C-alpha positions as CSV (number, residue, x, y, z in Angstrom):
1,X,185.1,128.6,87.4
2,X,187.0,126.8,89.8
3,X,187.7,122.8,90.0
4,X,186.7,121.7,93.2
5,X,187.2,118.0,93.6
6,X,188.8,115.6,91.1
7,X,187.8,111.5,91.0
8,X,190.2,109.1,89.1
9,X,188.2,106.1,89.0
10,X,190.4,103.9,86.7
11,X,192.7,106.2,84.8
12,X,196.6,105.9,84.0
13,X,197.7,104.2,87.6
14,X,195.5,105.4,89.5
15,X,191.9,103.3,90.7
16,X,189.2,105.6,93.5
17,X,192.0,108.3,93.5
18,X,190.1,111.4,95.3
19,X,192.0,115.1,95.0
20,X,190.7,117.9,96.7
21,X,191.0,121.4,95.4
22,X,190.7,124.4,96.9
23,X,190.5,128.6,95.8
24,X,194.1,130.3,95.4
25,X,196.9,128.5,94.6
26,X,196.9,124.7,95.3
27,X,200.5,123.2,95.4
28,X,200.2,119.2,94.0
29,X,203.7,117.6,95.4
30,X,204.7,113.9,93.9
31,X,208.2,112.5,93.2
32,X,209.3,111.7,89.7
33,X,206.9,109.3,87.8
34,X,204.5,109.6,91.0
35,X,201.7,110.7,88.3
36,X,201.7,114.7,88.3
37,X,201.4,114.6,84.6
38,X,198.9,111.7,84.6
39,X,196.1,114.3,86.8
40,X,197.2,117.0,84.4
41,X,195.7,114.9,81.6
42,X,193.4,114.3,83.6
43,X,191.8,117.4,84.0
44,X,192.1,118.1,80.3
45,X,190.3,115.0,79.1
46,X,187.9,115.5,81.5
47,X,187.3,119.1,79.9
48,X,187.8,118.2,76.3
49,X,187.8,114.7,76.2
50,X,189.8,111.8,74.8
51,X,190.0,110.5,71.0
52,X,191.5,107.2,70.3
53,X,194.0,107.1,67.0
54,X,194.0,104.7,64.4
55,X,196.3,102.4,62.9
56,X,199.9,103.1,64.1
57,X,199.2,106.6,65.8
58,X,197.2,104.6,68.4
59,X,200.2,103.1,69.6
60,X,201.5,105.9,71.3
61,X,198.6,108.1,71.6
62,X,197.3,110.1,74.8
63,X,194.2,107.3,75.5
64,X,197.0,104.4,75.3
65,X,199.1,106.1,77.4
66,X,196.6,106.5,80.0
67,X,194.7,104.1,79.4
68,X,194.2,101.8,83.2
69,X,197.1,100.1,84.8
70,X,194.6,97.2,85.5
71,X,191.1,96.5,84.6
72,X,191.7,98.8,81.3
73,X,188.0,98.4,80.0
74,X,187.1,99.9,82.7
75,X,188.8,103.8,81.9
76,X,187.1,106.6,83.5
77,X,186.7,109.2,86.0
78,X,184.8,112.4,86.9
79,X,185.2,116.1,87.7
80,X,183.6,118.4,90.2
81,X,183.8,122.1,89.8
82,X,181.6,125.7,90.2
83,X,180.6,127.7,88.1
84,X,178.5,131.0,88.2
85,X,177.7,130.0,92.1
86,X,176.5,126.4,90.9
87,X,178.5,123.3,91.1
88,X,178.7,120.9,87.9
89,X,179.2,116.9,87.6
90,X,181.4,115.5,84.7
91,X,181.3,111.8,84.8
92,X,182.8,110.4,81.1
93,X,184.3,106.8,80.6
94,X,186.9,107.0,78.6
95,X,186.6,102.9,77.0
96,X,186.2,102.7,73.3
97,X,182.8,100.1,73.5
98,X,181.2,102.1,76.5
99,X,182.1,105.6,75.7
100,X,179.8,108.6,76.8
101,X,180.2,111.4,78.8
102,X,177.6,113.8,80.9
103,X,177.4,116.9,82.3
104,X,174.7,117.3,85.9
105,X,174.2,120.7,87.7
106,X,174.4,119.1,91.5
107,X,172.8,121.8,92.4
108,X,169.3,121.3,90.7
109,X,169.9,117.7,89.2
110,X,170.0,119.6,85.7
111,X,171.0,117.0,82.9
112,X,173.0,119.3,80.3
113,X,174.3,118.8,77.2
114,X,178.0,118.5,76.1
115,X,177.5,117.7,72.5
116,X,175.1,120.6,72.0
117,X,177.8,122.9,73.8
118,X,176.7,123.4,77.1
119,X,180.5,122.4,79.0
120,X,182.1,124.8,76.4
121,X,179.8,127.7,77.6
122,X,180.8,127.0,81.5
123,X,184.6,127.1,80.5
124,X,183.9,130.4,78.8
125,X,184.2,129.6,75.0
126,X,187.6,128.0,75.5
127,X,188.6,125.8,72.9
128,X,191.1,122.8,73.3
129,X,193.6,124.7,71.5
130,X,193.4,128.0,73.1
131,X,193.0,126.3,76.8
132,X,196.9,124.0,75.7
133,X,198.0,127.7,74.3
134,X,196.9,129.7,77.8
135,X,196.0,128.1,80.8
136,X,197.7,124.8,80.6
137,X,201.1,124.9,80.5
138,X,202.5,120.6,80.5
139,X,205.6,119.7,81.5
140,X,208.9,121.1,79.7
141,X,206.1,122.5,76.7
142,X,205.9,126.6,77.8
143,X,206.5,127.8,74.7
144,X,203.0,128.1,72.4
145,X,202.1,126.4,69.3
146,X,201.4,128.6,65.7
147,X,197.4,127.6,66.4
148,X,197.6,130.5,69.2
149,X,197.7,133.3,66.3
150,X,195.0,132.0,64.5
151,X,193.2,131.8,67.5
152,X,194.2,135.1,68.6
153,X,193.3,136.7,65.3
154,X,189.8,135.0,65.0
155,X,189.5,137.2,68.2
156,X,190.9,140.6,67.3
157,X,188.3,140.4,64.3
158,X,185.6,139.3,66.3
159,X,185.7,141.1,69.6
160,X,186.0,144.4,68.0
161,X,183.6,144.2,65.7
162,X,180.9,142.0,67.0
163,X,181.6,142.3,71.1
164,X,181.5,138.4,71.2
165,X,184.4,136.1,70.8
166,X,181.6,133.6,69.4
167,X,182.1,133.9,65.6
168,X,185.1,131.8,64.4
169,X,187.3,134.1,61.9
170,X,189.4,130.9,60.4
171,X,186.2,128.7,60.1
172,X,184.3,131.5,58.6
173,X,187.3,132.2,55.7
174,X,187.4,128.8,55.3
175,X,184.0,127.8,54.8
176,X,184.6,131.3,51.8
177,X,187.5,130.0,50.3
178,X,185.7,125.7,50.2
179,X,182.3,128.5,48.6
180,X,184.8,129.8,46.3
181,X,186.1,126.1,45.2
182,X,182.6,125.1,44.8
183,X,181.6,128.2,42.4
184,X,185.1,127.9,40.4
185,X,184.8,124.4,39.9
186,X,180.9,124.9,39.0
187,X,182.7,127.4,36.6
188,X,185.0,125.1,35.4
189,X,182.4,122.3,34.8
190,X,180.3,125.1,33.0
191,X,183.1,125.7,31.0
192,X,184.3,122.3,30.0
193,X,180.2,121.5,29.1
194,X,179.7,123.6,26.9
195,X,183.4,123.1,25.0
196,X,182.3,119.3,24.7
197,X,179.0,120.5,23.3
198,X,181.0,122.8,21.1
199,X,183.5,120.0,19.8
200,X,180.0,117.4,19.6
201,X,178.3,120.6,17.2
202,X,181.2,121.4,15.0
203,X,181.3,117.7,14.6
204,X,178.1,117.0,13.5
205,X,178.3,120.7,11.2
206,X,181.3,119.0,9.1
207,X,179.0,115.8,8.9
208,X,175.8,118.1,7.9
209,X,178.5,120.2,5.7
210,X,179.7,116.8,3.6
211,X,176.2,115.9,2.9
212,X,175.2,119.1,1.5
213,X,178.7,119.3,-0.7
214,X,177.7,115.4,-1.9
215,X,174.0,116.2,-2.0
216,X,174.7,119.2,-4.5
217,X,177.0,116.9,-6.6
218,X,174.8,114.5,-6.7
219,X,172.0,117.0,-7.8
220,X,174.6,118.5,-10.0
221,X,174.8,115.8,-11.6
222,X,171.0,114.0,-12.4
223,X,170.6,118.0,-13.7
224,X,173.9,117.4,-16.4
225,X,172.0,113.7,-17.0
226,X,168.8,115.2,-17.8
227,X,170.2,117.9,-19.9
228,X,171.9,115.3,-21.5
229,X,168.9,113.4,-21.8
230,X,166.5,116.1,-22.9
231,X,169.2,117.2,-25.8
232,X,169.3,113.8,-27.3
233,X,165.7,113.9,-27.1
234,X,166.0,116.5,-29.0
235,X,168.2,115.5,-31.9
236,X,166.2,111.9,-32.0
237,X,162.9,113.6,-32.6
238,X,164.4,116.7,-35.3
239,X,165.8,113.9,-36.9
240,X,162.7,111.7,-37.2
241,X,161.0,114.9,-38.6
242,X,163.4,116.0,-41.2
243,X,161.7,117.0,-44.9
244,X,163.3,114.4,-47.2
245,X,161.3,111.7,-44.6
246,X,158.7,110.7,-46.6
247,X,156.1,107.9,-47.2
248,X,158.4,106.3,-48.9
249,X,161.4,107.0,-46.6
250,X,158.2,105.0,-43.6
251,X,158.2,102.3,-46.5
252,X,162.0,101.5,-47.7
253,X,163.3,98.5,-45.2
254,X,165.9,99.6,-42.4
255,X,169.0,98.6,-44.5
256,X,168.3,99.4,-47.9
257,X,169.4,102.9,-49.6
258,X,167.2,103.2,-52.3
259,X,163.7,100.9,-53.1
260,X,162.9,99.7,-56.5
261,X,159.8,101.2,-56.3
262,X,161.4,105.0,-55.9
263,X,164.0,104.1,-59.5
264,X,160.4,102.4,-61.2
265,X,158.9,105.9,-59.9
266,X,162.0,108.2,-61.4
267,X,161.9,105.9,-64.6
268,X,158.0,106.5,-65.5
269,X,159.0,110.2,-64.7
270,X,161.2,110.5,-67.3
271,X,159.3,108.7,-70.0
272,X,156.2,110.8,-69.3
273,X,157.8,113.6,-69.9
274,X,160.3,112.2,-73.1
275,X,156.6,111.7,-74.4
276,X,154.3,114.3,-73.6
277,X,156.6,117.2,-73.8
278,X,157.4,117.9,-77.9
279,X,160.7,117.5,-79.2
280,X,163.4,118.4,-79.4
281,X,161.9,119.9,-75.5
282,X,161.3,116.7,-74.6
283,X,164.7,115.5,-74.4
284,X,166.2,118.3,-72.5
285,X,163.4,117.9,-69.7
286,X,164.4,114.2,-69.5
287,X,168.0,115.1,-69.2
288,X,167.4,116.8,-66.9
289,X,164.9,115.0,-64.1
290,X,167.4,112.0,-65.3
291,X,170.1,113.9,-63.7
292,X,167.8,115.3,-60.8
293,X,167.4,111.2,-60.1
294,X,171.0,110.6,-60.3
295,X,171.0,113.8,-57.4
296,X,168.7,112.5,-55.2
297,X,170.1,108.3,-55.6
298,X,173.3,110.3,-54.6
299,X,172.2,112.0,-52.0
300,X,170.1,109.1,-50.5
301,X,173.7,107.0,-50.7
302,X,175.3,109.7,-48.5
303,X,172.5,109.3,-46.3
304,X,172.7,105.8,-45.8
305,X,175.7,105.5,-45.0
306,X,175.4,108.3,-42.1
307,X,172.8,106.7,-40.5
308,X,175.0,103.3,-40.6
309,X,177.2,105.3,-37.6
310,X,174.7,107.3,-36.1
311,X,174.6,106.7,-32.3
312,X,171.1,107.5,-32.0
313,X,169.7,104.9,-34.4
314,X,171.8,102.4,-32.5
315,X,170.5,103.4,-29.2
316,X,167.0,103.8,-30.3
317,X,167.1,99.7,-31.2
318,X,168.6,98.6,-27.0
319,X,166.3,101.5,-25.2
320,X,162.5,101.2,-26.2
321,X,160.6,104.7,-25.7
322,X,159.0,103.2,-22.9
323,X,162.6,102.7,-20.8
324,X,163.2,105.7,-22.2
325,X,160.4,107.3,-20.4
326,X,160.8,105.4,-17.1
327,X,164.4,106.6,-16.7
328,X,163.4,109.9,-17.4
329,X,160.7,110.1,-14.6
330,X,162.9,108.1,-12.0
331,X,165.4,111.2,-12.5
332,X,162.9,113.4,-12.0
333,X,162.0,111.9,-8.9
334,X,165.4,111.9,-8.5
335,X,166.0,115.0,-8.9
336,X,163.0,116.7,-7.0
337,X,164.1,114.3,-3.7
338,X,167.7,115.4,-3.9
339,X,166.5,118.5,-3.9
340,X,164.6,117.9,-0.9
341,X,166.9,116.6,0.9
342,X,169.7,119.2,0.0
343,X,167.0,122.0,1.7
344,X,166.5,120.3,4.8
345,X,170.6,120.2,5.4
346,X,170.9,123.4,4.5
347,X,168.6,124.3,7.4
348,X,169.9,122.3,9.7
349,X,173.5,123.5,9.0
350,X,172.7,126.8,10.0
351,X,171.0,125.9,13.3
352,X,173.9,124.5,14.0
353,X,175.6,127.2,13.3
354,X,173.4,129.2,14.7
355,X,173.9,127.3,18.3
356,X,177.6,127.7,17.8
357,X,176.9,131.4,17.7
358,X,175.2,131.0,21.1
359,X,178.1,129.2,22.5
360,X,180.5,132.3,22.2
361,X,178.0,134.2,24.1
362,X,178.1,134.5,27.6
363,X,174.9,132.6,29.2
364,X,173.5,134.1,32.2
365,X,173.9,131.2,34.9
366,X,177.9,131.7,33.6
367,X,177.4,135.2,34.4
368,X,175.9,134.7,37.7
369,X,178.4,132.0,38.8
370,X,180.6,134.4,37.8
371,X,179.1,137.5,40.1
372,X,178.9,135.0,43.0
373,X,182.4,134.2,42.9
374,X,183.6,137.5,42.9
375,X,181.2,138.4,45.8
376,X,182.7,135.7,47.7
377,X,186.2,137.5,46.9
378,X,185.1,140.3,48.1
379,X,183.8,138.9,51.7
380,X,187.0,137.4,51.7
381,X,189.0,140.1,51.1
382,X,186.8,142.7,53.4
383,X,187.3,139.9,56.5
384,X,191.3,140.3,56.0
385,X,191.2,143.7,55.5
386,X,188.9,144.1,58.8
387,X,191.1,141.4,60.5
388,X,194.5,143.0,59.8
389,X,192.5,146.6,61.4
390,X,191.8,144.3,64.5
391,X,194.4,142.8,65.2
392,X,196.7,146.1,65.1
393,X,194.3,147.1,67.7
394,X,193.8,144.1,70.0
395,X,198.3,144.2,69.3
396,X,198.3,146.8,70.8
397,X,196.8,145.8,74.1
398,X,197.9,142.2,74.0
399,X,202.0,144.3,74.2
400,X,200.5,145.8,77.4
401,X,199.0,143.2,79.0
402,X,202.3,141.1,78.0
403,X,204.8,143.9,79.5
404,X,202.8,144.3,82.4
405,X,203.0,140.8,84.0
406,X,206.8,140.5,81.9
407,X,208.1,143.8,84.0
408,X,206.9,142.4,87.6
409,X,208.1,139.1,86.9
410,X,211.9,140.5,85.7
411,X,211.6,142.8,88.6
412,X,211.6,145.8,85.5
413,X,215.0,144.5,83.8
414,X,212.6,144.1,80.7
415,X,210.1,146.8,81.0
416,X,207.7,145.7,77.6
417,X,207.4,143.0,75.2
418,X,206.7,143.4,72.0
419,X,204.4,140.4,69.4
420,X,203.8,140.6,65.9
421,X,201.0,139.0,64.4
422,X,203.0,135.6,63.6
423,X,203.6,135.6,67.8
424,X,207.2,136.4,67.3
425,X,208.4,138.2,70.0
426,X,211.2,140.5,71.1
427,X,211.9,142.7,74.3
428,X,212.4,146.2,75.4
429,X,215.6,146.6,77.7
430,X,216.1,150.1,78.4
431,X,215.3,151.9,75.4
432,X,217.5,148.8,73.7
433,X,215.5,145.9,71.2
434,X,216.3,142.7,72.3
435,X,215.1,139.1,70.4
436,X,214.3,136.2,72.0
437,X,216.8,134.0,70.8
438,X,219.2,136.4,72.7
439,X,217.8,135.7,75.9
440,X,218.6,133.2,78.3
441,X,216.4,130.1,78.0
442,X,214.9,130.9,81.8
443,X,214.0,134.3,80.3
444,X,212.3,132.6,77.1
445,X,210.3,130.7,79.3
446,X,209.3,133.7,81.2
447,X,208.6,135.9,78.2
448,X,206.1,132.6,77.2
449,X,204.1,132.3,80.0
450,X,203.8,136.7,79.9
451,X,202.5,135.5,76.8
452,X,200.3,132.9,77.9
453,X,198.6,134.7,80.8
454,X,198.5,137.6,78.5
455,X,196.3,135.8,76.0
456,X,194.6,133.8,78.3
457,X,193.0,137.3,79.7
458,X,191.6,137.7,75.7
459,X,190.4,134.1,74.9
460,X,188.6,133.1,78.1
461,X,185.4,134.7,79.2
462,X,185.8,133.0,82.8
463,X,188.0,133.3,84.6
464,X,189.8,129.7,84.4
465,X,192.0,127.8,86.7
466,X,195.8,128.1,85.6
467,X,197.4,124.7,85.8
468,X,201.1,124.5,85.6
469,X,203.4,121.4,85.4
470,X,206.8,122.0,86.6
471,X,207.0,124.8,84.6
472,X,209.5,126.7,86.8
473,X,212.5,124.8,86.6
474,X,214.5,127.3,84.8
475,X,213.2,130.3,87.2
476,X,215.7,131.8,89.5
477,X,214.2,132.6,93.4
478,X,213.7,135.8,93.0
479,X,211.7,135.4,89.4
480,X,210.2,132.4,90.4
481,X,208.7,134.9,93.2
482,X,207.8,137.2,91.5
483,X,205.4,135.2,89.5
484,X,204.1,133.5,91.8
485,X,202.8,137.0,93.6
486,X,201.4,137.5,90.0
487,X,199.5,134.3,90.3
488,X,198.2,135.0,93.8
489,X,197.5,138.2,93.4
490,X,195.8,137.5,89.3
491,X,194.2,133.9,89.8
492,X,191.3,133.6,91.2
493,X,192.5,128.8,90.9
494,X,196.3,128.0,90.6
495,X,197.0,124.3,90.2
496,X,200.8,124.2,90.4
497,X,202.3,120.2,89.7
498,X,206.1,120.0,91.0
499,X,208.2,117.3,92.3
500,X,210.2,120.5,94.3
501,X,209.5,122.3,97.5
502,X,210.9,125.3,96.5
503,X,207.7,126.7,95.2
504,X,205.9,125.7,98.7
505,X,208.8,127.5,100.8
506,X,208.5,131.1,98.7
507,X,204.6,131.3,98.7
508,X,204.9,130.8,102.8
509,X,207.9,133.5,102.8
510,X,205.5,135.6,101.0
511,X,202.5,134.8,103.1
512,X,200.3,133.8,100.6
513,X,197.8,130.6,101.6
514,X,198.1,127.0,99.9
515,X,196.6,124.2,99.6
516,X,199.0,121.0,99.6
517,X,198.3,117.6,98.1
518,X,200.7,115.4,97.8
519,X,200.7,112.5,95.3
């Protein structure tokens, strides 16, 4: 892929500025503040757009910095590039009120969709983060960001397993983590609901148990009352049926102990015995009968005295037989009702205990959610293992590519570049390991240049233009010459923004053709 023309219709300080670009190395020369970084930002904005920040972040964001100096409402540009033998044009309007982007194939007039990924496909799948960490080097920002490590991990896992870099490992891991959190949240919610249900059932069971205890006490009290009533009724019946209770007892007034008729009867019996029985036996019999009468009178006096103190007599005077009968029927009804209610409460209590026992058991839904959670964790572990295995394989190739570049541009002083999974870098110089912190600033920039170029060869499917904005300020002439030679040999298009004439002179000395554009 090659950029053919930049059309800055209204962008930063430029208005209707056209810049033609060729294959090979293009030198875009300009003094300080001539707009080199503006053009560099324009290229990125045409490929990936520019989002306006919000709130305070909008004051110094890229969108605000490069707003047109004149007629800021017309904030737009176009970029023409060649890919796959066809010429395409990107038209963008960055204005916040009429923002739009179009991608057109100029050869056949086909309108493509940036939103659906057509532009990304033409860029070889290189995302904005990878673009910033590989082919695009901003002024004094040659060092890569940590996001490059993630991009390389994605590439390693995807390419070596599926043959394509189209799968996003980090996104997949993130989605799996989100899915796992959802499952864990579902399990947690289920446990909370189960605990709440348990507490509710336990509370309800305690209420039912109190009712059972209360009904048992009430039933026991009624049973005791019925027993007492029946015993009292039986004693009263026995009292009414005593042997000495004769017809005379029925006739005797209630407050009399000895009825006058009884005295007359006793006197008549004694007289008859005295008259009828012959002497002297009549005296003896009369005396015996008289004594028996006295004994009877004495007994009647005792019984009468007891009757005055007997409670049943008093109760019988206060409670009528009809009232006694009604009271017993009510107690019997209450007893039956209480027993039925007590039985129902006991059944309810047993059902609640069964529900509590069911809550103690692990349900099918819980087991299913737990199984899903374990499956997600297994997938994450497997992806991680696979990623680590593939990273080791890619690390070797990345080291080889970066070592080749650093060896060439340092003229063999550093023959090997070692990069770990977090992009910490060290060098090998004549068999001695040298950490990046031990070398000069110029060598550090050359190391990161080698890392960018080697990483770009992995991450981009298309050979994209390399865009360098005053990148070589810390290079000596020898290393700069070797770097430029490497670019001319390995890259189909290079854009070098510079405020110096050193690059142009060295390229001419090496006999490398360039296109020069003055800004």
